[in-house]
Structure formats: C-alpha cells, structure tokens
N, C-alpha and C positions, 0 to 999 in steps of 0.2 A: 878670633877666638881667644888669643892671648889677652886682648883688651877686655873681653868679658870676664876672664879669670881675675884680672887685676881689679875690676870693679867689684866682683864678688868678695875679694879679700878686703877691699876698702869698706864694703858694707858690713862685713863680719867684725871689723875693728872699730866701727863707728860707735862712740859711746852713747849717742842719742838713740840709735837703733836698740842698743842693749837696755837703755833706760825705759823705752816703751814697753818692753816685756814685763818689767817690774810694775809699771803703772797699770798695764792692762790686767795683770794678775791680781793686783790689789783692788781695782775697780770691779772686776767680775766677781771676786769673792765678797766684796762689800755689798753688792747688789743681791747676792745670794744669801745674805744674812736674814732677810725677811722669812724665807722658808725655815731658816735655823730657829728663828723666834717661834714660828708656828709649830714646828715639830719638836721643840725642846721638851715638852711633856712626854713625848714619845721616847726621846733620848733618856730622860730621867727614869722612865719605866724600865727601859733596857738596863740602865745602871743598877736599879734595885734587883733585877733578875740576875745580873752578873755577880753581885755581892752576896745576896741572900738566897739565891737559887729558888726564887718564888715564881709561881705561874702568873700570867698577866693579870687575871682578876684580882689576885691578892696584892700585887704591886700597885695596881690602880687604886684599890681600896685604901692602901697605906697613904698614898699621895692625896687622896680625897680627904682623908681624916686630918692630915696636916694642914690643909687649907691652901688657898690661892697664893698667899704671900710666900710661903715656903716652897710652893711649886716651882717658882722661878729663881729660887736660891741657887746660886752657882751659874747663872746664865751669862754673867759679864765676861768671865775668862774665855768661854768658847766663842763669843761674839768678837772679842778683841783678837783672839788667836786665829779665828777664821779669816779676818781681813789681812792681818799681818802674814799669816801662813800663805795665802795666795800670792801676796807681793813677793815674798822670799822664794817660794817654791817655783813659780813660773819664771820669775826673773833670773834666779840663780841657775835653773836648768837651762835656760836659753843662753846665759853667759857661758856655762860649761860646754854646752853643745857647740857654740861658735869657736871656742878655744880648741876643742877636740877636732872640729872640722878643719882647722888650720894646721894642726900638728899631727893628727893620727889617721888621716885619710888613706894612707898607704899601708897602715898596720891593722886597723880595725874596720870591719865592714860598715859602710855608711848607714845601713839600715839598723845597725846595733847602737849607733851613737846616741840617739834620743834616750834609749833605755839606760845606757851607761851614765849619761849626764843626769838622768833622773835619780839614779842610785846615789850619786854624789850629792845631789841636792837634798835627798832624803836624809842623809847622814847629818848635814848641816841643820836641816829642819829639826831633827831630834835634839840636837845640841841646844838650839835656841828655844824650843817650845816645850821641852820636858817640864820646866818649872810651872808653865801655865796649866798643863794637864794635871800636874800634882795638886795645885791649888783647887782646880775644878773638881777633882775627885774627892778631896777632903771636904769641900763645901757640900757636895751632893750626898755624902754619906750621912744619913739621919742620925747615926750614933754620935756624931760630932756636934750636934746642934747646941747642946747645953754648955760644954766647956770650950767650944770654938764657934761662938755665935756669929761672928762677922769675918769678912775677908781680912781686915786688919789684924784680927787675933790669929788667924791662920798664918799670915805672913810673918808675924812676930815669932810664932811658935816654930815655924820651919827655919827661920833665920838663925835660931839658937841651936840648930842641929848641924851635924856634918853634912856637907853637900850630898854625899851618897845616900844618907839616911833622910835628908830633908827635901830640898827642892829637886834633887836628881835621883830620887828613889824610883826604881824601875827603868833606869836609863837604857840598859842593854836590850830588854825586849822592845822598848819604844824605838830604838835605833834599828833593830832588825825589822820591825813592822813598817816603819816609815821608809827605810831604804828600799826594801822589797816592794812595798806598795807604790812608791814613786817610780821605781824601775818598770814595774808592770804597766802603770798608767801611761807613762810617756812612750813606752815601747809598743803598746797595743792601740792607743786611741787613734793614731794616724791610720794604720791599716784597717781597723774596724770602721772608721769614718769613710774610707774609700770604698769599702764593700757596701756599706749602707747607702752611700750617695749613688752607687751604681744601680740601686733599686728605684731611683727616680725621686728621692726626697730632696727638698731644698737644702742648701748648704748648712743653714742654721739648725734645721731639723735633724740632719745627719750628724752634726756635732753633738746635739743633745742626746740622740740615741747612742752615739759612740761613748759619751761620758757615762751614760746610764749603764750600758752593758759592761763597760770596763770596770766601773766602780762595783758593780754586782759581783763580778768575778773576783776582784781584790778583796771585797768584804767577806765573801764566803771562805776564801783561802786563809786570810789572816785574822779572822774573828777570834780564834782561841788566844792569840797574842794580846788582843784588846781586853779580853776577860782577865788574863793574867795580870796585865798592867793595872786594871781597875782594882783588883784584889790586893795588889802590892802597894798601891798608892792611897787607898781609902783610909787607912789607919794612921794615926800619929802617936808616937810614943810607945807603941807596942814593940815586942822583941823583933829585932831586925833579922830577917832570914834571907839567904841567897836565892837566886833565880831558880835553880833546880829544886831546892827544897820547897819553895812556894809553888812550883809547877806540880810537884808530887802531892802537896797538900790540896791544891785545886782539884786535881783529878780524883783524889780520894773523896773530897767533899761532893763531887759529882758522881760518885759511885762508879768511876771509871767508864762512864757512859758518854758516848759522843753526842747523843741526843740532849742530855742534860748540859753538856759543855756548850752546846750551841743554843741553849735556851735564850730567847731574846734576839737571836740572829736575824729573824725575819723582819723585825722592826728596824734593826741596823741597816739592812739592805734597803728598806723603804726610804729611810732618811738619807742614806748615802746616794741613792739613785736620784732623788730630788735635787740635793745640793750640788752634786758633781755634774749632773746633767745640765743644770742651769749655768754653773760656772764654766764648763767646757764650751757651751754654745756662745756665751757672752765673750769669753776670751778669744775664741777662734774668729768671731765676727769682728772684734776690734783689731786683731792682727791683720785680717784681710783688708779692712778699711784703711789701715795705716800703710798698706802696701808692702 
C-alpha cells in the first residue's frame, strides 16, 4: 500500500503527465472550433441583442443587411482564444489539482479539489484572455466599423490607452465569471458524468451529456455577467465608468426586467452546449486513452 502511494505521488509530479493535460485541452478545443465557426453567426446575433437589446428577427436583419463579409468580422479572436483557452484551462486546472492533492489532502475534501483548482485556473484564464475578448467585442460592434475597420486599427487604438481602459476593460466581471464558471465546470462535470454513465450511456456519450448539462447550468447562472462585459467592452474612447455604474446603466436600459436582461440567453445556451459538450467528450476520451 505504501508502494502504491509512492507511485501515485510520482505520477502527480511527472512533468510529462502534466503536459498531456495541456495537450489534450488544446487538441479538444481546436477540434471544437468547427462548431464555433458554424455557430458564429448565432454568437454575433446574441452579441447584437446584448448591446442593442433587439429581438432576434431585428438582429438577424441587421446582420443580413451588412452582408456575408462583415458577418464573420471578429471571428479570428474567438477561434484563437478557444484553442489557447482549452490548452490553458484544462492544463492549468490539472496542474493545480495535482499540487493541491499533494499538499491539501488532509485540509480540504478531495471532492472539492477539482472545483478549487478550476477556480484558480479561471482567474489565470481571465488574466490571459481579457485582451482577446476586448478586441473581439470591439470588432463585433457595428458602430466601430467606420473608425476601426480592421483588427490592426483596434489593436493600435487600445494600445494607446491605459490597460484598465484599453485591453483590460471589464477585467473584474470577466474574472468573476471565469473563476466561478471554471469552478462549477470542474466541480460538476465529474459527478454529472458518473450519474449519466449509470444510465447505460457509453463513456464518450456520458462525457458529452455531462459537458452539455454543466455548460447549460453555468451559462444560465452567469449570463448577466457576459452581458455586462459585452456592454463594457464594445465601445472605445467613450467615457470610462466603473463596474457598478455600468451594471446600473445596463439594468436601467433593460427596464429592470430579468427577461430583457436574459435576451439572447437561449442562443448562448445552444452554442455553449455544442462546444462544451464536444470539448468535454474529446478531452475525457484522450485522458482515458493516455491512461
């Protein structure tokens, strides 16, 4: 039994084992970029709803009027971010989980460690990817098409501003959303997968359903933060306001209505279920194959 414990610790400390988690996370996220390309028009429709508070038919009409070229304006940042995000999120969560397993097994419940590691990974994720999201939201805002027509022009404009006003605009709500989202994802996907697998589904199908259900719960819970971030980041050069002021302005623009605040939420859930279901299934399969 002591020998098994020693081998477990050696496995936890093996750098190749840790590297595999980064590789598997990046690979699974890269393969899930095809659905991202397919559902990007859906994402852009949601973005228009978040910014302009418009119903679906009106948002679709706006995109149709702008034409197919502008339809995919802003697709590069989320594709790049999606691949890098999976690499960092899964790899870093696994690294943190292994370290916590070595140092905190007598202090923190083992079942809580994946969620805690996910929380830490989410904070680092926000620190790394807030600039990507900022550029993406500026590009997707149709109001910026004339004075910021290209990604290069957006980068130059943001570079000339303070970090808090430029690339890191909206950092606090993004950190809250990503940390809580990652905490819930890694804390829930294992137990949910076990329950689903108990119903007779194959391991890959169980992982897909687990990722789908978990992402659905997270998207519903944290969607208002995504709306807040989109509204904070879409403008460049406007008067800079704090998070609480922006939150009150957002609620006022939605007439203090939860229904209007969640406008576009159903499309977000659809996109999230597809991408995270596939990502979870591919990642879990690679992890099992590597032993």
